[in-house]
Structures are given as structure tokens and as C-alpha cells.
OpenMM code with the backbone's topology and positions (N, CA, C; nanometers):
from openmm import Vec3, app, unit

residues = "MET THR SER VAL GLN HIS THR ILE GLU SER LYS LEU ASN GLN ALA PHE THR PRO SER PHE MET LEU VAL GLU ASN GLU SER HIS LYS HIS ASN VAL PRO PRO GLY SER GLU SER HIS PHE LYS VAL THR VAL VAL SER ALA ALA PHE GLU GLY GLN ARG LEU LEU GLN ARG HIS ARG LEU LEU ASN GLN THR LEU LYS ASP GLU LEU ALA VAL ILE HIS ALA LEU SER LEU HIS THR PHE THR GLU PRO GLU TRP VAL ALA ARG GLY GLU GLN ALA ALA GLN THR PRO PRO CYS LEU GLY GLY SER ALA SER".split()
positions = [
    Vec3(1.8450, 0.9015, 0.7944),
    Vec3(1.7811, 0.8628, 0.6690),
    Vec3(1.6380, 0.8168, 0.6969),
    Vec3(1.5442, 0.8682, 0.6207),
    Vec3(1.4045, 0.8323, 0.6373),
    Vec3(1.3769, 0.7003, 0.5674),
    Vec3(1.3024, 0.6135, 0.6344),
    Vec3(1.2695, 0.4851, 0.5743),
    Vec3(1.1689, 0.5038, 0.4612),
    Vec3(1.1692, 0.4088, 0.3687),
    Vec3(1.0735, 0.4108, 0.2582),
    Vec3(0.9318, 0.4036, 0.3151),
    Vec3(0.9122, 0.3187, 0.4151),
    Vec3(0.7795, 0.3051, 0.4760),
    Vec3(0.7314, 0.4386, 0.5325),
    Vec3(0.8171, 0.5080, 0.6035),
    Vec3(0.7787, 0.6375, 0.6607),
    Vec3(0.7451, 0.7380, 0.5507),
    Vec3(0.8215, 0.7377, 0.4440),
    Vec3(0.7958, 0.8287, 0.3324),
    Vec3(0.6602, 0.7995, 0.2686),
    Vec3(0.6300, 0.6707, 0.2475),
    Vec3(0.4998, 0.6320, 0.1916),
    Vec3(0.3872, 0.6809, 0.2824),
    Vec3(0.3994, 0.6551, 0.4119),
    Vec3(0.2968, 0.6975, 0.5070),
    Vec3(0.2772, 0.8489, 0.5034),
    Vec3(0.3853, 0.9227, 0.5025),
    Vec3(0.3791, 1.0681, 0.5027),
    Vec3(0.3112, 1.1218, 0.3769),
    Vec3(0.3519, 1.0717, 0.2619),
    Vec3(0.2944, 1.1199, 0.1355),
    Vec3(0.1459, 1.0875, 0.1246),
    Vec3(0.1067, 0.9673, 0.1650),
    Vec3(-0.0341, 0.9284, 0.1556),
    Vec3(-0.1199, 1.0056, 0.2551),
    Vec3(-0.0685, 1.0293, 0.3746),
    Vec3(-0.1419, 1.1111, 0.4727),
    Vec3(-0.1674, 1.2502, 0.4185),
    Vec3(-0.0659, 1.3070, 0.3581),
    Vec3(-0.0786, 1.4431, 0.3052),
    Vec3(-0.1732, 1.4484, 0.1854),
    Vec3(-0.1654, 1.3504, 0.0972),
    Vec3(-0.2433, 1.3538, -0.0265),
    Vec3(-0.3896, 1.3135, -0.0087),
    Vec3(-0.4174, 1.2221, 0.0857),
    Vec3(-0.5516, 1.1639, 0.0922),
    Vec3(-0.6243, 1.1835, 0.2249),
    Vec3(-0.5588, 1.2378, 0.3262),
    Vec3(-0.6189, 1.2568, 0.4576),
    Vec3(-0.7054, 1.1354, 0.4944),
    Vec3(-0.6452, 1.0191, 0.5056),
    Vec3(-0.7231, 0.8972, 0.5273),
    Vec3(-0.7866, 0.8903, 0.6663),
    Vec3(-0.9030, 0.8248, 0.6728),
    Vec3(-0.9643, 0.7963, 0.8029),
    Vec3(-0.8997, 0.6718, 0.8627),
    Vec3(-0.8406, 0.5905, 0.7762),
    Vec3(-0.7618, 0.4745, 0.8188),
    Vec3(-0.6538, 0.4515, 0.7146),
    Vec3(-0.5347, 0.4186, 0.7622),
    Vec3(-0.4265, 0.3838, 0.6714),
    Vec3(-0.3329, 0.2878, 0.7419),
    Vec3(-0.2888, 0.1887, 0.6685),
    Vec3(-0.1898, 0.0946, 0.7200),
    Vec3(-0.0912, 0.0652, 0.6078),
    Vec3(0.0346, 0.0932, 0.6333),
    Vec3(0.1415, 0.0634, 0.5386),
    Vec3(0.2244, -0.0474, 0.6023),
    Vec3(0.2226, -0.1643, 0.5393),
    Vec3(0.2925, -0.2801, 0.5939),
    Vec3(0.4112, -0.3162, 0.5060),
    Vec3(0.5274, -0.3241, 0.5668),
    Vec3(0.6469, -0.3705, 0.4969),
    Vec3(0.6432, -0.5230, 0.5010),
    Vec3(0.6142, -0.5845, 0.3880),
    Vec3(0.6036, -0.7301, 0.3800),
    Vec3(0.7285, -0.7934, 0.3192),
    Vec3(0.8366, -0.7199, 0.3181),
    Vec3(0.9608, -0.7689, 0.2584),
    Vec3(1.0095, -0.8966, 0.3245),
    Vec3(0.9880, -0.9087, 0.4549),
    Vec3(1.0336, -1.0273, 0.5275),
    Vec3(0.9671, -1.1562, 0.4795),
    Vec3(0.8569, -1.1440, 0.4058),
    Vec3(0.7860, -1.2604, 0.3521),
    Vec3(0.8452, -1.3058, 0.2183),
    Vec3(0.9476, -1.2387, 0.1730),
    Vec3(1.0065, -1.2643, 0.0422),
    Vec3(1.1551, -1.2966, 0.0560),
    Vec3(1.2123, -1.3420, -0.0518),
    Vec3(1.3520, -1.3824, -0.0532),
    Vec3(1.4416, -1.2595, -0.0766),
    Vec3(1.4497, -1.1762, 0.0280),
    Vec3(1.5302, -1.0542, 0.0221),
    Vec3(1.6149, -1.0459, 0.1490),
    Vec3(1.7201, -0.9666, 0.1482),
    Vec3(1.8033, -0.9537, 0.2685),
    Vec3(1.7240, -0.8963, 0.3870),
    Vec3(1.7594, -0.9348, 0.5085),
    Vec3(1.6943, -0.8789, 0.6275),
    Vec3(1.7012, -0.7268, 0.6272),
    Vec3(1.5928, -0.6637, 0.6711),
    Vec3(1.5881, -0.5179, 0.6769),
    Vec3(1.5497, -0.4510, 0.5460),
    Vec3(1.5179, -0.5308, 0.4441),
    Vec3(1.4818, -0.4737, 0.3137),
    Vec3(1.3495, -0.3982, 0.3204),
    Vec3(1.3357, -0.3015, 0.2320),
    Vec3(1.2098, -0.2297, 0.2131),
    Vec3(1.1758, -0.2384, 0.0647),
    Vec3(1.1317, -0.3569, 0.0245),
    Vec3(1.1092, -0.3828, -0.1178),
    Vec3(0.9661, -0.4226, -0.1521),
    Vec3(0.8895, -0.4691, -0.0543),
    Vec3(0.7531, -0.5172, -0.0773),
    Vec3(0.6604, -0.4529, 0.0265),
    Vec3(0.5592, -0.3813, -0.0219),
    Vec3(0.4675, -0.3130, 0.0698),
    Vec3(0.3218, -0.3439, 0.0366),
    Vec3(0.2419, -0.3518, 0.1418),
    Vec3(0.0968, -0.3615, 0.1307),
    Vec3(0.0417, -0.2336, 0.1912),
    Vec3(-0.0404, -0.1619, 0.1145),
    Vec3(-0.0943, -0.0339, 0.1584),
    Vec3(-0.2466, -0.0408, 0.1571),
    Vec3(-0.3051, -0.0099, 0.2715),
    Vec3(-0.4505, -0.0009, 0.2834),
    Vec3(-0.4836, 0.1436, 0.3182),
    Vec3(-0.5684, 0.2058, 0.2348),
    Vec3(-0.6057, 0.3456, 0.2556),
    Vec3(-0.7575, 0.3581, 0.2460),
    Vec3(-0.8175, 0.4192, 0.3478),
    Vec3(-0.9606, 0.4497, 0.3489),
    Vec3(-0.9720, 0.6010, 0.3480),
    Vec3(-1.0369, 0.6546, 0.2439),
    Vec3(-1.0413, 0.7999, 0.2304),
    Vec3(-1.1659, 0.8456, 0.1555),
    Vec3(-1.2189, 0.9595, 0.1984),
    Vec3(-1.3300, 1.0221, 0.1269),
    Vec3(-1.2860, 1.0681, -0.0115),
    Vec3(-1.1559, 1.0822, -0.0323),
    Vec3(-1.1032, 1.1235, -0.1632),
    Vec3(-1.1355, 1.0217, -0.2718),
    Vec3(-1.1709, 0.8991, -0.2329),
    Vec3(-1.2009, 0.7946, -0.3311),
    Vec3(-1.3480, 0.7888, -0.3710),
    Vec3(-1.4314, 0.8717, -0.3095),
    Vec3(-1.5743, 0.8726, -0.3426),
    Vec3(-1.5936, 0.8985, -0.4919),
    Vec3(-1.6739, 0.8163, -0.5556),
    Vec3(-1.7054, 0.8333, -0.6971),
    Vec3(-1.5960, 0.7898, -0.7924),
    Vec3(-1.4868, 0.7320, -0.7410),
    Vec3(-1.3770, 0.6889, -0.8274),
    Vec3(-1.3730, 0.5370, -0.8378),
    Vec3(-1.3447, 0.4910, -0.9575),
    Vec3(-1.3279, 0.3483, -0.9783),
    Vec3(-1.1925, 0.3045, -0.9228),
    Vec3(-1.1801, 0.1740, -0.9031),
    Vec3(-1.0584, 0.1177, -0.8448),
    Vec3(-0.9338, 0.1596, -0.9229),
    Vec3(-0.9387, 0.1531, -1.0544),
    Vec3(-0.8240, 0.1895, -1.1363),
    Vec3(-0.7846, 0.3357, -1.1143),
    Vec3(-0.8823, 0.4243, -1.1032),
    Vec3(-0.8532, 0.5658, -1.0786),
    Vec3(-0.7848, 0.5842, -0.9433),
    Vec3(-0.8322, 0.5122, -0.8428),
    Vec3(-0.7736, 0.5217, -0.7090),
    Vec3(-0.6278, 0.4763, -0.7114),
    Vec3(-0.6036, 0.3645, -0.7776),
    Vec3(-0.4681, 0.3106, -0.7832),
    Vec3(-0.3754, 0.4029, -0.8622),
    Vec3(-0.4262, 0.4624, -0.9680),
    Vec3(-0.3448, 0.5578, -1.0434),
    Vec3(-0.3064, 0.6774, -0.9573),
    Vec3(-0.3994, 0.7245, -0.8749),
    Vec3(-0.3692, 0.8365, -0.7849),
    Vec3(-0.2584, 0.7994, -0.6863),
    Vec3(-0.2679, 0.6812, -0.6277),
    Vec3(-0.1643, 0.6383, -0.5340),
    Vec3(-0.0319, 0.6179, -0.6054),
    Vec3(-0.0354, 0.5557, -0.7222),
    Vec3(0.0887, 0.5352, -0.7982),
    Vec3(0.1540, 0.6680, -0.8335),
    Vec3(0.0753, 0.7664, -0.8710),
    Vec3(0.1300, 0.8986, -0.9032),
    Vec3(0.1899, 0.9632, -0.7781),
    Vec3(0.1215, 0.9506, -0.6671),
    Vec3(0.1698, 1.0073, -0.5412),
    Vec3(0.3014, 0.9429, -0.4989),
    Vec3(0.3155, 0.8133, -0.5266),
    Vec3(0.4336, 0.7376, -0.4829),
    Vec3(0.5304, 0.7072, -0.5970),
    Vec3(0.5290, 0.7874, -0.7020),
    Vec3(0.6106, 0.7577, -0.8195),
    Vec3(0.7592, 0.7449, -0.7869),
    Vec3(0.8112, 0.8275, -0.6976),
    Vec3(0.9533, 0.8183, -0.6617),
    Vec3(0.9833, 0.6887, -0.5865),
    Vec3(0.8931, 0.6476, -0.4993),
    Vec3(0.9120, 0.5251, -0.4223),
    Vec3(0.8989, 0.4016, -0.5113),
    Vec3(0.8118, 0.4085, -0.6105),
    Vec3(0.7949, 0.2957, -0.7026),
    Vec3(0.9217, 0.2687, -0.7832),
    Vec3(1.0062, 0.3672, -0.7936),
    Vec3(1.1330, 0.3497, -0.8654),
    Vec3(1.2329, 0.2669, -0.7847),
    Vec3(1.2109, 0.2549, -0.6527),
    Vec3(1.3082, 0.1845, -0.5690),
    Vec3(1.2523, 0.0621, -0.4976),
    Vec3(1.1213, 0.0380, -0.5064),
    Vec3(1.0653, -0.0819, -0.4440),
    Vec3(1.0253, -0.1815, -0.5517),
    Vec3(1.0105, -0.3067, -0.5115),
    Vec3(0.9803, -0.4139, -0.6057),
    Vec3(0.8300, -0.4363, -0.6221),
    Vec3(0.7539, -0.4281, -0.5116),
    Vec3(0.6113, -0.4605, -0.5175),
    Vec3(0.5312, -0.3700, -0.4252),
    Vec3(0.4138, -0.3299, -0.4735),
    Vec3(0.3233, -0.2467, -0.3960),
    Vec3(0.1820, -0.2998, -0.4152),
    Vec3(0.1245, -0.3531, -0.3092),
    Vec3(-0.0120, -0.4043, -0.3105),
    Vec3(-0.1029, -0.2950, -0.2556),
    Vec3(-0.2016, -0.2522, -0.3352),
    Vec3(-0.2883, -0.1412, -0.2970),
    Vec3(-0.4293, -0.1895, -0.2651),
    Vec3(-0.4819, -0.1421, -0.1532),
    Vec3(-0.6183, -0.1706, -0.1101),
    Vec3(-0.6797, -0.0359, -0.0746),
    Vec3(-0.7699, 0.0129, -0.1606),
    Vec3(-0.8240, 0.1475, -0.1462),
    Vec3(-0.9756, 0.1404, -0.1287),
    Vec3(-1.0267, 0.2113, -0.0278),
    Vec3(-1.1686, 0.2046, 0.0051),
    Vec3(-1.2228, 0.3411, 0.0441),
    Vec3(-1.3525, 0.3586, 0.0194),
    Vec3(-1.4251, 0.4688, 0.0814),
    Vec3(-1.4646, 0.4189, 0.2200),
    Vec3(-1.5091, 0.5092, 0.3055),
    Vec3(-1.5506, 0.4690, 0.4405),
    Vec3(-1.6630, 0.3651, 0.4375),
    Vec3(-1.7704, 0.3846, 0.3573),
    Vec3(-1.8761, 0.2823, 0.3533),
    Vec3(-1.8259, 0.1459, 0.3016),
    Vec3(-1.7371, 0.1469, 0.2048),
    Vec3(-1.6808, 0.0208, 0.1548),
    Vec3(-1.6009, -0.0497, 0.2630),
    Vec3(-1.5241, 0.0276, 0.3363),
    Vec3(-1.4399, -0.0267, 0.4433),
    Vec3(-1.5260, -0.0904, 0.5526),
    Vec3(-1.6317, -0.0210, 0.5924),
    Vec3(-1.7220, -0.0729, 0.6949),
    Vec3(-1.7910, -0.1997, 0.6452),
    Vec3(-1.8348, -0.1995, 0.5183),
    Vec3(-1.9014, -0.3164, 0.4607),
    Vec3(-1.8096, -0.4384, 0.4557),
    Vec3(-1.6790, -0.4168, 0.4484),
    Vec3(-1.5808, -0.5263, 0.4468),
    Vec3(-1.5420, -0.5705, 0.5880),
    Vec3(-1.6058, -0.5138, 0.6876),
    Vec3(-1.5688, -0.5468, 0.8239),
    Vec3(-1.4355, -0.4865, 0.8643),
    Vec3(-1.3993, -0.3774, 0.7982),
    Vec3(-1.2737, -0.3058, 0.8228),
    Vec3(-1.1522, -0.3969, 0.8111),
    Vec3(-1.1524, -0.4766, 0.7045),
    Vec3(-1.0431, -0.5703, 0.6778),
    Vec3(-1.0048, -0.5641, 0.5300),
    Vec3(-0.8757, -0.5625, 0.5035),
    Vec3(-0.8257, -0.5752, 0.3663),
    Vec3(-0.7955, -0.7223, 0.3407),
    Vec3(-0.7849, -0.7583, 0.2157),
    Vec3(-0.7527, -0.8964, 0.1787),
    Vec3(-0.6152, -0.9340, 0.2326),
    Vec3(-0.5994, -1.0616, 0.2675),
    Vec3(-0.4708, -1.1125, 0.3136),
    Vec3(-0.3758, -1.1261, 0.1952),
    Vec3(-0.2499, -1.1043, 0.2187),
    Vec3(-0.1491, -1.1204, 0.1156),
    Vec3(-0.1183, -1.2687, 0.0989),
    Vec3(-0.1238, -1.3192, -0.0248),
    Vec3(-0.0888, -1.4608, -0.0458),
    Vec3(0.0602, -1.4826, -0.0219),
    Vec3(0.0981, -1.6053, 0.0101),
    Vec3(0.2413, -1.6322, 0.0326),
    Vec3(0.3224, -1.6127, -0.0952),
    Vec3(0.4457, -1.5728, -0.0781),
    Vec3(0.5364, -1.5531, -0.1903),
    Vec3(0.5806, -1.6874, -0.2443),
    Vec3(0.5740, -1.7046, -0.3748),
    Vec3(0.6194, -1.8273, -0.4389),
    Vec3(0.7308, -1.8002, -0.5386),
    Vec3(0.7784, -1.6773, -0.5417),
    Vec3(0.8795, -1.6387, -0.6411),
    Vec3(1.0206, -1.6530, -0.5898),
    Vec3(1.1132, -1.6186, -0.6755),
    Vec3(1.2546, -1.6234, -0.6416),
    Vec3(1.3027, -1.7638, -0.6130),
    Vec3(1.4105, -1.7734, -0.5388),
    Vec3(1.4669, -1.9036, -0.5097),
    Vec3(1.3926, -1.9748, -0.3971),
    Vec3(1.2905, -1.9095, -0.3407),
    Vec3(1.2129, -1.9722, -0.2332),
    Vec3(1.1134, -2.0740, -0.2859),
    Vec3(1.0866, -2.0728, -0.4171),
    Vec3(0.9857, -2.1644, -0.4729),
    Vec3(1.0429, -2.3008, -0.5025),
] * unit.nanometer
topology = app.Topology()
chain = topology.addChain("A")
for resn in residues:
    res = topology.addResidue(resn, chain)
    for name in ("N", "CA", "C"):
        topology.addAtom(name, app.Element.getBySymbol(name[0]), res)
């Protein structure tokens, strides 16, 4: 069985040919059973985003991952062009701690 993370990575690689991509399973930071694949942070740097606003980029990723969005709880998207990525010091924003569920 292919993991959700692997499927996300495969689909995004095929759709966007990123110069950098990181798909992080952040489920362990939430109140879910061990081994869950329910919360992901995705950072994608691609020339495909040139001339597109943030909302357009996110819609493209959401459309690409529509099947996965049906089975995961949260998807944090960080989408950049190469110049934007370099200007940020090649860093995406840190994920804030989870305050939801029974952990709060």
C-alpha cells in the first residue's frame, strides 16, 4: 500500500516539476493515533507558479490533490517561485503548535 505522503509527493512532482519540494507529515504534532497520515505541510518551489497569485497556486495544488484531500484532515501549502524562495532564504514558515482536539 502506498502512503498518502508518497502519493502527494508523486503527484506534485509530476504536475509541477519543482526545483524544491518538501512534503512533511505533521500528524505526530496532533492528537491522532501513531502512524497517522492526517496533517501535512507542503512546500513547493516551481516555475509553474510564475505570474500566478497565491490563491491560484493553492487552487492548482488542491485540484491536483483532490483525492488526497478527501482522506486527510489538514494541508498547509507554501508555494513559491524560485526568486521568491531565494528571497525568503529558502525557508517556509514554521507550523504553529496544535491547540485543537483534546490536547488543548
